[in-house]
C-alpha positions, -999 to +999 in steps of 0.1 A: -398+460+195-362+452+201-328+466+190-304+445+170-267+455+171-244+448+142-206+453+144-174+450+124-142+465+135-150+500+148-184+503+130-215+496+150-251+498+137-283+495+157-316+486+141-351+484+156-374+456+147-403+482+148-403+496+113-369+480+105-355+514+114-318+522+116-313+537+151-275+542+152-244+543+131-212+549+151-176+547+141-151+542+170-177+554+194-187+585+175-224+585+167-232+599+132-269+591+130-295+616+145-308+602+178-346+610+175-348+640+198-386+648+198-379+685+203-371+684+165-379+650+150-387+618+169-374+594+142-339+585+129-342+567+096-376+554+087-382+529+059-405+543+032-427+518+014-449+516-007-452+554-009-426+581-008-439+615+004-474+628+003-497+610-021-520+640-024-553+622-025-572+603+002-580+576-024-559+565-053-571+540-079-548+511-086-548+477-104-561+459-073-588+485-064-585+515-041-554+526-022-556+548+009-519+555+009-505+573+040-476+597+036-443+577+033-464+545+033-468+522+062-437+500+066-423+522+093-454+516+115-452+478+118-430+453+136-407+435+111-398+398+116-361+389+117-354+361+092-316+361+091-289+375+113-252+373+120-226+396+136-226+421+108-259+418+090-296+413+096-326+407+073-362+416+082-395+406+066-428+424+064-458+409+046-494+419+040-519+418+068-555+429+073-542+463+082-520+468+052-546+453+028-571+479+040-549+507+026-529+489-001-547+458-015-517+438-026-499+407-013-462+415-010-430+407+008-407+435+019-373+423+030-350+449+045-313+440+049-287+460+068-251+448+063-218+462+072-199+459+039-167+479+047-147+492+076-169+523+077-198+514+054-233+502+061-255+490+031-293+491+033-311+468+008-348+469-002-361+436-017-398+438-028-417+407-041-451+409-057-471+380-044-504+393-060-519+382-093-519+417-107-490+442-114-481+461-082-472+498-082-449+511-054-419+532-044-392+527-018-369+551+000-346+557+028-347+586+053-315+586+073-307+618+092-272+627+104-259+648+132-247+682+121-222+691+134-207+656+131-194+638+161-158+643+173-157+679+161-152+711+181-161+747+173-181+737+143-216+750+133-244+739+110-232+764+084-197+748+082-212+719+062-219+713+025-232+687+002-205+676-023-210+659-056-185+640-077-186+666-105-200+700-113-236+699-125-268+720-126-298+711-106-332+724-097-357+714-070-395+714-071-412+733-043-433+716-016-470+727-021-505+717-010-496+700+022-466+681+010-471+675-027-443+688-051-445+711-081-420+719-108-441+749-120-417+774-103-385+754-095-358+764-071-324+768-087-302+749-063-268+748-081-254+760-114-223+742-128-211+735-093-200+705-073-213+716-039-243+731-021-238+751+011-257+738+040-276+766+058-311+772+072-321+791+041-317+759+021-348+745+037-371+776+032-393+754+010-391+724+034-373+697+014-348+700-015-356+672-041-328+665-066-332+642-096-304+623-115-275+633-092-242+626-109-231+590-102-259+588-075-234+600-049-236+628-023-211+636+005-224+656+035-192+669+049-176+696+071-155+722+053-135+725+086-128+690+099-136+669+068-159+647+090-190+635+072-210+607+055-211+597+019-242+581+004-240+560-028-275+552-041-275+535-075-310+527-086-325+556-067-334+584-092-342+610-065-327+622-033-344+644-007-324+668+015-342+680+047-338+695+081-365+705+106-371+742+111-360+763+127-328+750+142-326+712+142-290+699+144-293+673+117-296+669+079-314+640+063-301+627+030-329+605+016-325+582-015-359+576-032-371+557-062-401+581-065-415+612-048-446+629-035-476+634-058-478+664-081-509+687-085-512+680-122-512+642-118-544+622-118-554+598-090-543+566-106-513+552-087-498+536-119-497+570-136-475+586-110-441+598-120-413+572-116-436+546-099-422+511-101-446+486-116-438+450-105-453+421-124-469+392-105-442+370-090-414+394-098-388+408-074-373+443-072-340+447-053-319+478-048-294+492-022-278+523-010-248+526+013-236+551+040-199+555+045-189+576+075-156+594+077 
């Protein structure tokens, strides 16, 4: 476990080799990323692979045998090897081991790259290679949480923030059920022909808001008072989770996902899960999202 620091101009990012987890994102000394206070949540931005959310079954069938998939996968639990690094970027690598094969029987390579790609932008890239001789099902996701209120602000509260979209749209969220699975049977109506969602404690009455097909795959978590915030651009990620810990955590997580937790009406075959990625032997899947602070 060690912390790697990236910098460019006034933007500084810190990444832990344990879990390849982003630990800090500061602009001109102002820290935007949640700092893992265990009173609410002891993580900052874990990497989700090869599962996003709760799988809903202790055992899942898959092309390589049986998976015992933990919630949010296992990438966050292991030390990741640094394979490339310069002043403003770092690339990590995680491959299969006896421990991973016991729960996910595939040979894989997960490369995580963090790169400062603009004066106030950090890009996080997931590159997954299937080294097995059978097709490999998986999902990836980010889980960055941001301080709310934002740094450098005064006299602001949690309720002064909103989630802004690039255009008006209508979106529903499934409810979290059965210990973390999701259900669309009785969806929550989150917004109707609107380009913003108010941030308040009631937004998280059902734990996590899960949105699908967000316009242009862009969300801005921003203060209505100061304009301070962070914009996430996540092409290639069909879902985004919005979460804060009850009852009064001073952060909001904005989480780009390729997939989501299991649903009660799904069977226990991993390849049958909604929006699962199926990667052929020898193939590579690469996708990125960026965080721009302002």
